[in-house]
C-alpha positions in Angstrom: 50.0 23.5 65.6 53.4 21.9 66.1 54.7 19.8 63.2 57.9 18.0 62.0 58.5 17.9 58.3 60.6 15.3 56.8 63.5 16.1 54.5 61.7 14.8 51.4 58.9 17.2 51.9 61.3 20.0 52.4 63.1 19.2 49.2 59.8 19.2 47.3 58.6 22.4 48.9 61.8 24.3 48.2 62.6 23.0 44.7 59.2 22.2 43.1 56.5 23.9 45.2 53.2 22.1 44.8 51.4 20.6 47.8 54.6 20.4 50.0 55.1 24.2 49.5 51.5 24.7 50.7 52.5 23.0 54.0 55.5 25.3 54.4 53.4 28.3 53.5 51.3 27.5 56.6 54.5 28.3 58.5 55.1 31.4 56.6 51.5 32.5 57.6 52.0 31.4 61.2 49.4 28.9 61.1 51.8 26.0 62.0 55.1 25.8 63.7 57.8 23.5 62.2 60.2 21.9 64.5 63.6 20.5 63.6 66.6 19.0 65.3 70.2 19.6 64.3 70.5 16.1 63.0 67.3 16.4 60.8 68.3 19.8 59.5 71.8 18.5 58.8 70.2 15.9 56.7 68.4 18.6 54.7 71.6 20.5 54.2 73.5 17.4 52.9 70.6 16.4 50.6 70.3 19.8 49.0 73.9 19.6 48.0 73.5 16.3 46.2 74.5 16.5 42.5 71.0 15.2 41.4 69.3 18.5 42.7 71.9 21.0 41.4 70.2 21.6 38.0 66.9 22.2 39.6 68.5 24.5 42.2 70.3 26.5 39.5 67.1 26.9 37.5 65.4 28.8 40.4 68.2 30.6 40.4 69.4 30.0 43.9 72.0 28.1 45.8 71.7 25.2 48.2 72.9 27.4 51.2 70.2 30.0 50.2 67.5 27.3 50.5 68.8 26.0 53.8 68.7 29.6 55.1 65.1 29.8 53.9 64.1 26.7 55.7 66.1 27.7 58.8 64.0 31.0 59.1 60.8 29.0 59.6 62.1 26.5 62.2 61.9 26.1 65.8 64.7 23.9 67.2 64.4 21.0 69.6 66.9 18.6 71.1 66.4 14.8 70.5 67.2 11.6 72.4 67.5 8.2 70.8 64.3 6.3 70.2 64.2 2.6 69.5 61.7 1.7 66.9 62.4 -1.9 65.8 59.7 -1.9 63.2 61.4 0.7 61.0 63.0 -0.7 57.9 65.5 2.2 57.7 66.8 3.0 61.1 67.8 6.5 60.0 64.1 7.3 60.0 64.2 7.2 63.8 65.6 10.7 63.9 62.3 12.2 62.6 60.4 10.2 65.1 62.7 11.3 67.9 62.4 14.9 66.6 58.7 14.7 66.7 58.6 13.4 70.2 61.0 16.0 71.6 59.0 18.7 69.9 55.6 17.4 71.2 54.5 17.6 67.6 50.9 17.1 66.6 51.8 15.7 63.3 54.7 14.3 61.2 54.6 15.3 57.5 56.5 12.9 55.2 56.4 11.2 51.8 58.5 8.4 53.1 56.5 5.1 52.8 58.5 3.5 55.6 57.2 6.0 57.8 53.7 6.3 56.4 53.0 2.7 56.9 53.3 3.3 60.7 50.4 5.7 60.4 51.3 7.1 63.8 54.1 7.1 66.4 53.5 7.5 70.1 50.0 9.2 69.2 51.5 11.4 66.7 49.9 11.0 63.2 52.2 10.4 60.3 50.7 11.9 57.1 51.5 12.9 53.5 51.4 16.7 52.8 48.1 16.1 50.9 46.5 14.2 53.9 47.7 16.7 56.4 46.2 19.6 54.4 43.0 17.7 53.9 42.6 16.9 57.7 43.7 20.0 59.3 43.5 22.7 56.7 40.6 21.7 54.3 40.0 25.3 53.3 43.5 26.1 52.0 
């Protein structure tokens, strides 16, 4: 199954585990394939280096670079082209939608309410990690 995971889910999976980590573990176990674009991955790298995450990163103990290397090891790459989604409150969210379109994703996994309110984009369901697991992997 081809999916795109939003940066907020990656951050939760890498730093706090929980349900988002269960989604990433599906990639570890080769049950899903996670796709990313350079721009989406770049946002993950920048976000992991924010001051507000440094205490948690050091408690693991690891570095932001180590965490991006971990994420990179589970990704398949895709190129993106611009998509116009006028109903988005935050235009930067268009990059995850463009990534999902380019990857022919079967789901977008996010905690971003601005994306979740769309419910789907071009036939691709937009789901929370919990709803993704419940819908596609109910026995995990």
